[in-house]
C-alpha positions as CSV (number, residue, x, y, z in Angstrom):
1,M,0.0,0.0,0.0
2,V,2.8,2.4,0.9
3,L,4.6,1.7,-2.4
4,K,1.4,2.3,-4.3
5,N,0.9,5.6,-2.6
6,R,4.5,6.6,-3.4
7,R,4.0,5.8,-7.0
8,I,0.9,7.8,-7.2
9,L,2.6,10.8,-5.5
10,A,5.6,10.4,-7.9
11,A,3.3,10.3,-10.9
12,A,1.4,13.4,-9.7
13,A,4.6,15.3,-9.1
14,L,5.9,14.4,-12.6
15,V,2.6,15.5,-14.3
16,S,2.7,18.7,-12.3
17,F,6.3,19.3,-13.2
18,F,5.7,18.8,-16.9
19,G,2.6,21.0,-16.9
20,V,4.2,23.8,-15.0
21,G,7.4,23.6,-17.0
22,C,5.7,24.4,-20.3
23,D,3.3,26.8,-18.8
24,V,5.9,28.7,-16.9
25,T,8.2,29.1,-20.0
26,T,5.3,30.5,-22.1
27,G,3.9,32.5,-19.2
28,K,7.2,34.1,-18.3
29,L,8.0,35.2,-21.8
30,L,4.5,36.6,-22.4
31,N,4.9,38.7,-19.2
32,L,8.1,40.4,-20.3
33,Q,7.7,44.0,-21.5
34,L,10.3,46.3,-22.9
35,Q,11.4,49.1,-20.5
36,Q,10.9,46.9,-17.5
37,T,13.6,47.4,-14.8
38,K,15.9,44.6,-13.8
39,Q,13.9,44.0,-10.6
40,Q,10.7,43.8,-12.6
41,V,12.2,41.3,-14.9
42,M,13.4,39.2,-12.0
43,T,9.9,39.3,-10.6
44,V,8.6,37.8,-13.8
45,M,11.5,35.5,-14.8
46,G,13.3,34.7,-11.5
47,K,17.1,35.0,-11.2
48,P,19.1,34.5,-14.4
49,I,21.4,31.5,-14.8
50,A,24.2,33.8,-15.9
51,A,25.2,37.3,-16.6
52,R,26.5,37.0,-20.1
53,G,28.2,40.4,-20.2
54,A,28.2,43.8,-18.7
55,M,30.0,47.1,-19.4
56,I,30.0,50.8,-18.8
57,S,30.8,52.8,-21.9
58,K,33.0,55.9,-21.7
59,Y,29.8,57.9,-21.8
60,G,28.4,56.1,-18.7
61,Q,26.0,53.9,-20.5
62,V,25.4,50.6,-18.6
63,I,24.9,47.6,-20.9
64,E,24.1,44.1,-19.5
65,V,23.0,40.8,-20.9
66,W,21.3,38.1,-18.7
67,E,20.7,34.5,-19.7
68,Y,17.8,32.2,-18.9
69,A,17.3,28.5,-19.7
70,L,13.7,27.7,-20.5
71,Y,11.9,24.7,-21.8
72,K,9.5,24.9,-24.7
73,T,7.9,21.5,-24.6
74,P,7.5,18.5,-22.2
75,D,9.9,16.6,-24.5
76,D,12.5,19.3,-24.0
77,I,12.1,19.0,-20.2
78,S,12.3,15.2,-20.2
79,K,15.5,15.4,-22.4
80,R,16.9,18.3,-20.4
81,R,17.2,20.3,-23.5
82,P,16.6,24.0,-22.6
83,T,16.4,26.9,-25.0
84,F,18.6,29.8,-23.9
85,Y,17.2,33.3,-23.9
86,W,19.3,36.5,-23.5
87,L,17.8,39.6,-22.1
88,Y,19.6,42.9,-23.0
89,F,19.5,45.8,-20.6
90,Y,20.5,49.4,-21.4
91,N,20.8,51.7,-18.4
92,G,18.9,49.3,-16.2
93,K,15.9,48.8,-18.6
94,L,15.0,45.8,-20.8
95,V,15.4,46.9,-24.4
96,Q,15.6,43.5,-26.2
97,W,15.2,39.8,-25.6
98,G,15.2,36.7,-27.6
99,E,16.8,33.3,-28.1
100,A,20.6,33.3,-27.7
101,G,21.1,32.2,-31.4
102,D,19.3,35.4,-32.5
103,W,22.0,37.5,-31.0
104,K,24.8,37.0,-33.5
105,R,25.0,40.7,-34.4
106,E,24.7,42.0,-30.9
107,A,28.5,42.3,-30.4
108,D,28.5,44.9,-33.2
109,R,25.5,46.7,-31.7
110,I,27.1,46.8,-28.3
111,Y,30.3,48.1,-29.9
112,E,28.3,50.9,-31.6
113,L,26.7,51.9,-28.3
114,R,30.1,52.1,-26.7
115,F,31.1,55.0,-29.0
116,E,27.8,57.0,-29.2
């Protein structure tokens, strides 16, 4: 009887995990808004897994990139295959976000901001 209850609890936890995982990813991204402060973003997304980069330009502009690992589907969760998202902050406000692979030209853009 105890083993059966444990299996039921484990199955319920697994179903809950998969349901929340997909929901949370979609829900978090849908709640992002440009011009949110870093604190507002953390309220929506939680803590980032990494700070990908940060700098202060010679003009005092603060540029930061945060990284989040999110799951798009239950299959991604079960295979532990996250999609990485980068959030780009300019002077403490969210100005761009997207999948990390979409950011190939960001190094040039950050370089341009450095010399404005």
